[in-house]
C-alpha positions as CSV (number, residue, x, y, z in Angstrom):
1,M,60.0,73.5,78.2
2,T,62.6,72.5,80.9
3,T,61.7,74.4,84.5
4,L,64.5,76.7,85.9
5,Q,67.6,74.6,87.0
6,N,69.9,77.2,88.0
7,K,69.6,79.8,90.6
8,I,69.5,83.4,89.0
9,D,70.3,86.7,91.2
10,F,69.9,90.3,89.7
11,A,70.4,93.9,90.6
12,V,69.2,96.8,88.7
13,V,70.3,100.3,88.7
14,V,67.9,103.0,87.7
15,F,68.1,106.3,86.6
16,V,65.5,109.1,87.5
17,K,65.2,112.7,86.1
18,N,62.4,115.1,86.9
19,A,60.0,112.4,87.6
20,N,57.5,111.0,90.1
21,P,58.8,107.3,90.2
22,N,56.5,106.0,92.4
23,G,53.5,108.4,94.2
24,D,52.6,107.5,97.9
25,P,48.5,108.0,97.8
26,L,48.6,108.4,101.5
27,N,51.0,111.4,101.2
28,G,49.6,113.5,98.7
29,N,51.2,111.4,95.7
30,R,54.6,112.8,96.7
31,P,57.4,110.3,95.8
32,R,57.6,107.8,98.3
33,V,60.5,108.1,100.8
34,D,61.6,106.1,103.6
35,Y,62.7,107.6,107.0
36,N,66.1,108.1,106.0
37,G,64.8,110.2,102.9
38,R,65.9,107.6,100.3
39,G,63.6,107.5,97.5
40,E,61.6,104.3,97.2
41,L,59.6,102.3,94.4
42,S,57.5,99.5,95.9
43,D,57.8,95.8,94.8
44,V,54.3,96.0,93.8
45,C,55.2,99.0,91.3
46,L,58.1,97.3,89.8
47,K,56.1,94.1,89.4
48,R,53.5,96.2,87.5
49,K,55.9,97.4,85.2
50,I,57.5,94.0,84.4
51,R,53.9,92.6,83.7
52,N,53.1,95.4,81.3
53,R,56.5,94.7,79.4
54,L,55.7,91.0,79.2
55,Q,52.1,91.7,78.1
56,D,53.4,93.9,75.4
57,S,55.7,91.1,74.3
58,G,52.3,89.0,73.8
59,L,52.5,86.8,76.7
60,S,49.3,86.2,78.7
61,I,49.0,88.1,82.0
62,F,46.6,87.3,84.8
63,V,46.9,90.6,86.6
64,Q,46.1,93.1,83.9
65,S,46.0,96.8,84.8
66,D,42.7,98.7,83.9
67,D,44.3,100.8,81.4
68,N,46.5,98.3,79.8
69,R,43.7,95.4,79.5
70,V,43.4,93.3,76.6
71,D,40.7,91.4,77.2
72,N,37.0,92.0,78.2
73,Y,37.1,90.7,81.6
74,P,36.3,93.5,84.0
75,S,37.7,91.8,87.3
76,L,40.3,88.8,88.2
77,R,37.5,86.7,89.3
78,S,35.5,87.0,85.8
79,R,38.9,86.3,84.0
80,V,39.4,82.9,86.0
81,E,35.8,81.9,85.2
82,G,36.2,83.1,81.7
83,E,39.5,81.0,81.1
84,L,39.4,78.1,83.5
85,S,36.5,75.4,83.3
86,K,34.1,75.0,86.2
87,E,35.7,71.4,86.8
88,I,39.2,73.2,87.0
89,R,38.2,75.7,89.3
90,N,36.8,73.1,91.9
91,D,40.0,70.9,91.9
92,K,43.0,72.6,93.5
93,S,45.7,70.9,92.1
94,K,44.3,71.2,88.2
95,F,43.6,74.8,89.5
96,A,47.0,75.7,90.4
97,E,48.6,73.9,87.3
98,A,46.0,75.4,84.5
99,A,46.7,79.0,86.2
100,C,50.5,78.4,86.1
101,K,50.5,77.1,82.7
102,K,48.1,79.8,81.1
103,W,49.8,83.1,82.9
104,I,53.4,83.8,83.0
105,D,53.0,86.3,85.9
106,V,51.1,83.5,88.0
107,R,53.8,80.8,87.5
108,A,56.6,83.9,87.9
109,F,55.2,86.0,91.1
110,G,52.8,83.4,92.2
111,Q,49.0,84.5,93.0
112,V,46.4,84.0,95.8
113,F,43.1,82.8,94.3
114,A,40.2,82.9,96.7
115,Y,37.5,82.7,94.2
116,G,37.6,79.5,92.5
117,G,35.1,76.9,93.2
118,E,31.2,77.2,92.6
119,G,28.2,75.4,94.4
120,K,27.7,73.3,97.3
121,G,30.6,75.0,99.1
122,D,33.2,73.6,97.1
123,G,34.7,76.7,96.3
124,V,38.6,76.7,96.8
125,S,41.2,79.0,98.0
126,I,44.7,78.5,96.7
127,G,48.0,80.4,97.2
128,I,50.6,79.9,94.7
129,R,54.2,80.8,95.5
130,G,56.1,82.2,92.7
131,P,59.8,81.5,92.0
132,V,60.5,84.9,91.3
133,S,60.9,87.7,94.0
134,I,61.6,91.4,93.5
135,Q,62.8,93.7,96.4
136,P,61.5,97.4,96.8
137,A,64.0,99.8,95.3
138,F,65.9,102.3,97.0
139,S,67.8,105.4,96.3
140,I,71.6,105.5,96.8
141,A,71.4,109.1,98.0
142,P,68.7,110.7,100.2
143,V,66.2,112.4,97.7
144,L,63.9,114.6,100.4
145,D,65.8,117.5,99.5
146,R,65.4,117.1,95.9
147,I,61.7,116.6,95.6
148,S,60.1,119.9,94.0
149,S,56.4,120.2,94.2
150,I,54.6,123.0,91.8
151,Q,51.1,124.0,91.9
152,I,49.0,123.6,88.4
153,T,46.0,125.1,87.3
154,K,43.3,123.6,84.7
155,S,42.4,125.5,82.1
156,V,38.9,124.6,82.6
157,S,36.6,123.5,85.6
158,G,35.7,120.1,86.1
159,E,32.4,120.7,87.6
160,G,30.2,123.5,88.1
161,D,28.2,125.8,85.5
162,G,31.4,127.5,84.4
163,T,30.8,130.8,85.6
164,K,33.4,130.8,88.2
165,K,36.7,128.6,88.9
166,A,35.6,125.3,90.8
167,S,37.8,123.7,93.6
168,D,39.3,121.0,91.4
169,T,41.1,123.7,89.0
170,M,43.9,123.9,91.5
171,G,46.2,120.9,92.0
172,M,49.8,119.9,92.6
173,K,52.4,117.7,91.0
174,H,55.7,116.5,92.3
175,R,58.7,115.2,91.0
176,V,62.3,114.1,92.3
177,D,64.5,115.8,90.4
178,H,67.3,113.5,90.2
179,G,68.3,110.1,91.8
180,V,69.7,106.7,91.3
181,Y,67.8,103.6,92.8
182,V,68.7,100.1,93.0
183,F,66.5,97.0,93.2
184,Y,67.5,93.4,93.6
185,G,65.7,90.2,92.9
186,T,66.3,86.3,92.9
187,M,64.8,83.5,90.9
188,N,64.3,80.2,92.8
189,P,64.6,76.8,91.1
190,Q,62.9,74.9,93.8
191,L,59.7,77.1,93.4
192,A,60.1,77.2,89.4
193,S,59.5,73.3,89.7
194,K,55.9,73.9,91.4
195,T,54.8,76.5,89.1
196,G,56.7,75.2,85.5
197,F,58.8,78.5,85.5
198,S,61.1,77.8,82.4
199,N,64.6,79.1,81.4
200,E,62.7,80.9,78.6
201,D,60.5,82.6,81.2
202,S,63.7,83.7,83.0
203,E,64.7,85.0,79.7
204,A,61.6,87.1,79.1
205,V,61.6,88.6,82.7
206,K,65.3,89.6,82.1
207,K,64.1,91.3,78.8
208,A,61.1,92.9,80.5
209,I,63.6,94.4,83.1
210,L,66.0,95.7,80.4
211,S,63.0,97.6,78.8
212,L,61.2,98.4,82.2
213,F,60.2,101.9,81.4
214,R,59.3,101.5,77.7
215,N,55.6,102.4,77.0
216,D,55.4,103.7,80.6
217,A,55.2,107.2,80.3
218,S,52.7,109.7,82.0
219,S,52.4,113.2,83.2
220,A,54.1,112.0,86.3
221,R,57.1,110.1,84.3
222,P,57.6,111.9,81.0
223,E,59.4,109.6,78.2
224,G,62.9,109.6,79.0
225,S,62.7,110.8,82.7
226,M,63.2,107.1,84.1
227,E,65.9,104.7,82.5
228,V,67.3,101.3,83.2
229,Y,70.9,102.2,83.4
230,R,72.6,98.6,84.3
231,V,71.6,95.4,85.2
232,Y,73.9,92.7,86.8
233,W,72.7,89.1,86.2
234,W,74.3,86.0,87.7
235,K,73.2,82.6,86.9
236,H,74.3,80.0,89.5
237,N,76.0,76.6,88.9
238,S,73.2,74.7,90.7
239,N,69.7,75.2,92.1
240,N,71.0,76.1,95.3
241,G,73.2,78.6,94.3
242,Q,77.1,79.0,94.9
243,Y,76.4,81.9,97.3
244,S,73.3,83.2,99.0
245,S,71.5,85.9,97.5
246,A,72.5,88.3,100.4
247,K,76.3,88.1,99.6
248,V,75.6,88.1,95.8
249,H,73.2,91.5,96.3
250,R,75.8,93.0,98.4
251,T,78.8,93.1,95.9
252,V,76.7,95.7,94.2
253,E,75.3,97.3,97.4
254,S,78.7,97.9,98.6
255,R,80.2,99.4,95.4
256,V,77.1,101.6,93.9
257,R,77.8,105.2,95.7
258,V,78.2,108.8,95.0
259,K,81.8,109.8,93.9
260,D,84.1,111.0,96.4
261,G,83.8,115.0,96.6
262,V,80.5,115.1,95.1
263,S,78.3,116.8,97.6
264,E,75.2,117.4,95.3
265,P,74.8,114.6,92.6
266,Q,73.1,116.1,89.5
267,S,73.4,113.1,87.2
268,I,74.5,109.6,86.5
269,H,77.9,110.6,86.0
270,D,78.1,111.7,89.7
271,Y,77.9,107.9,90.7
272,V,80.2,104.9,91.0
273,I,78.7,102.4,88.9
274,P,80.8,99.0,89.1
275,D,81.7,97.3,85.9
276,K,82.1,93.6,85.6
277,A,85.7,93.1,86.4
278,E,84.9,94.5,90.1
279,I,81.9,92.5,90.6
280,D,83.6,89.2,89.6
281,K,86.4,89.5,91.7
282,D,84.5,89.1,95.0
283,L,82.4,85.9,93.8
284,P,85.0,83.5,92.5
285,G,83.4,81.0,90.2
286,L,80.4,82.9,89.8
287,E,80.6,85.1,86.6
288,C,78.5,88.4,86.2
289,E,76.7,89.3,82.9
290,V,76.4,93.0,82.8
291,L,73.7,94.3,80.7
292,E,72.9,97.9,79.6
293,G,69.1,99.3,79.7
294,E,67.4,99.2,76.4
């Protein structure tokens, strides 16, 4: 397969309703917010969901979550040792080549391997830079005042002898009542040539983004509470790109907003979401593909 030859930029609009998009474990698992009160989804959270969708499509993933693991390896080290021979693990160039060839998330996002070698102090520690970069997602309007917290009660104690309610019977759940988030990303052909990331891989990542929240339901994110509303996809005509990523992303950033006269947005229809014609006029010679989420 031919490695990616043309730079790609993308922007993704996400709609959230009555869900906790990304809980903060240092804040009682409340939805993440920045200092301006805008909601946030970390880049790690987004890449986890992309990995899950790629794995669902049958592609090999190195960083598998414990609740979505498809092999018998309990750790990343055991996966490396089980899938790559000792000879390969003790050679940096062979290690990197083999890891990129085997796992799409390694050749897409990169990976740090600090447990490769064995014996005689020959262990290797290598870092692979991936061509796909994902930025955190932030809400268009502040969500701090739209976070609801409710107390929940278990019907049975998780500990004790059952004669009285235990301390773990009570709990809290948090949700964002409504929010529209946007995140941006880039695919770099120069780094793609190092990892073997191909045009087919870029299409697989695009498909994963379009179905980002499929099979992702949980108590915090009920089915249908999170949706990829629209994806903007730019394929440049060269490996360096016709425009900088900042300028490309800004065409969406400057246009996605709450509609004039709406003080309390309640749905996606209370926002201005630009169409293809609006985006294209700011970037002559660079056509944007606009896709609806699956």
